[in-house]
Every structure is written in C-alpha cells, then in structure tokens.
C-alpha positions, 0 to 999 in steps of 0.5 A: 046541576042537581041540588038539595038544601040541607042544614048542618045537624048537631049529630053531624058535628065534631067536638069543635061544633063544625061539620065532620069530614064523614058528614060531608062525604055522607051529604055528597053520597046522598045527593047523587042517590037523590038524583038517581031516585028522582030520575028513575034510575035509583036503587030499585031500577039498578037492582032489577038490572043486576047492576050497581055503581061502585065508587072508584075514587074521591078527590075532595077539596075543603075550603071550610067546615061550616058550624052547627046550624049552617044552611047548605046547598049540596049539588052534583053533576055528571060530566060524562062516562066512558065504557064502564066508568062515570065521572061526577062532580060535587059542590057544597055552598053555604047560605052566603053562596060561598063554596065550602067543598068541591069534589071529583069522583069516578064510579064503576058500573058493576055487574052484580051477577058476573062480579065484574064491570059492566058497559054503561048503556045510554039508558043508564048513562044519558039520563044524567046529562053531561055538563062541563067539569067544575073548575078544580085542580084534578088529581090522578085517580090512583094514589101513590104511597110513600115507601115506608109505612107503619102497620097498626092494630087490625080490626074486624068489619062490623055490621054498622060499617055496611051499606045496602050493597052488603059491603063497607060504605064508602064513607066508613073507610074514611072514618076508619083511616081517621080513627087510625091516625087519631085525627087532631087537625082538619084536612084541606083535601082528601083523596080516596082510591077504592080497590077492593070491597071489604065484607062483614067479618073481614079483618082490616090491617091499617098501614100508616105513611106520614109525610110533611103536611100529609098522611096516608092510610092503606087499609089492607086485608090479612092477605096484604091486598089493599081495600082502600087508600086514603090520603089527607092533606093538611 
C-alpha cells in the first residue's frame, strides 16, 4: 500500500476541533495523486495522453474524527481495473495504528478529446499493481434515492469550487451537500455517486431526502439531470 504521513491541521478542523469530513476526502485525493506522481503517471503524463481519471463513486466509512494535531497515516492501493474502470481502496490510521477511515472508490478513465471513457491500457493500469481488496462491507456504486424529496434554493458554481480539470472538485460536492443539510452531526458513512460534471457558472438545484438516521442530497442541474448524489449515514 502506498502511504504518506500527515497531521491534522487547524485549518482542517471544524468548530469542535476535529477533522472535517471534506478534509478527510482531501487527504485521500491527495494520496492517490501523490502515488500517481511518484509512479510517473501523474497529471503531466495524463495530459500528454489526453486522458484523466474521473471519480465515479465513493464509499467512506468513518470510525472516528481525530482532533487537531493528531498524526495520521494515509494509504491507498489499487485492487484492479476492468476495461475503463479502476478500483481503489483507502485507509487512514492514527498514531496508535487505529483505523480512522476505510474507503472504496471507482474511477473512470476519460478521453479528454473525445469526451468519453477510454480503455485502461497496461501502461496506465499495471503500474499501480494489484492488491487484495480491504476488508469492508462494500456497497453498490449506484445510490437509490427515496421517493419524496424537497427542493432547496439553488446556487451557482464559483471559481473556488473548481480543480485543475476545470470542473467541480470531488470534495466540493460533499461540502455543498453538507451546507444544504446544515450538518449538525457527524456521519458514520458517506456514499457519493458522481453522474455528471458541473462547470463554472452552472446552477445547482439541491433536493433533500430524509430517512431515519440517513440523509440524501441530489445536486441537480436546472434541466433536472443529476450531477451528484450524496448519502450520509449517521
């Protein structure tokens, strides 16, 4: 497993002094990007190949939220790929080797020029190796929404929502969903299904669905098509 050492920064904590959910996501995204750079298949390599990895789904199980200053180890490993989809686990442990977070993710390799999925060649896929999937209760990639939802006030995608691919960063969708819910409790598990890329200036219309100990937020476009679905389990 590829890993790097970190420490929970003050800027990464919420009002309780614990790491925020979006900071956890950022650590995992950074980890996979660091691995790609170290293996020589990072951003510049992909740009020359006219491809990029697009996150298709997250399943993040959070056992605890460490406090400011805690030293952590963030790890990731690929456990295979199939044509156009790569499968990847993440693991975050604290300085006493306790598992804080365990996660699963699916990634699609996109052809930038053609605007459609590309075949993962051995040159791109094999470099990561193939490990056994981590031991966790794997949920489906797709999220099924409850029947009744409540539409909330829409908002526009701003520059600070974007990443180097010029669309909304993966973690920003989760932050949007948390803002819409006015999150006042910590999630034990988060699932995210990414369906469509939101770009600068797009209007996002959130729709909220509540169930016992769960909340869903569908981030939709003005045309009703969904950009992302986020599920929180409390």
